[in-house]
N, C-alpha and C positions, 0 to 999 in steps of 0.2 A: 375670726373669718367674716366679719360683718363689710368688709373693703374688698372683698374677691368680687371679681367680675363673673357675671351669671354668665355659663356657657349653656350651649343650646346644639341639638342634635341635628343633622340634616333634615330631618321633618320640621324643624320650629320649636322644640320641647326641650322646656328646661331640663340639665342636667344633674346630676349632683357633681358635689366635690370632692373628688378623689382621696382617699384617706391609704397612706399602705405605712407598714413597718418596715418593708426592704426597703434599704438606705434611705432611712429617711430624712437624714438631712440635707438630701439635695433630690432625691427623687421624683418630687413633684416643685419642681421650681417658681416661687412665688414672687414675684416683684412688681415694683409699680412703671409706669411705662417712662418715668422719668430714670430711672434705675437700667429697665430694657435700651434705652436709646441710649444711654454712655455705653455698654455692653456693645452694643450694634457698632457705636464709631468707632470701641476698640478694635472692633473684631475685622471691622474693613482696613484699620488703619489709617484714619481722617486727621484730615490738620489738628494738631491740637492730642492727640495722643502721646504720651509720655514714651521715649525711647523704649523702657526698661519696660514696660507692660505692651509694648508691640513685638518686642523680642519673644516675651514668653507666649504671648498669645500665637506666636508665628510658629515655636516650637509647638507649641501644644497641637496645631491645626499640621503638623509634620508627618505622613506615612512612617510607621516604624514596624509594620507586618502588611504582606501582603497575602490577602483571602482571597478563597475561591473566585470571589465577584465583585469585592473590591481591596481596599486599603484602612487598614486600623492605625487612627493616630490617639494622642493622650489623649481621649475623651470627645472624638471627632472620626466620624466616618467619613472617607473617603469615593465618593464614586468617579470614576471618568468614562466621558462618553466620546465620540471622536473629537479627542484631546482638550476637553473641557473639563475641567475639575468641576465637583459639586461634593460642597461639605457640609454634613449634615451632623450636628452635634446631638452626642449623646446623654441623656441625663443621668445622673446616678453616679 
């Protein structure tokens, strides 16, 4: 835990690191900036993303069910406002 970045509240006070037994394998995803940049690059399908990975990510972001106010994909919530889709990653 010594390598975790310190989080701060809206008032500038340090916040504790959260721990959870609920979905412990992925609930509080922790990664390095290098790993996050690779994830972001693949999620945006930027140049250099392997085609197999691009297909898998596109599939995970494809809505599978329409709920009242949004669509749910595999691990992603899809909100559409004025014909623009906004993807929000669900952790867990």
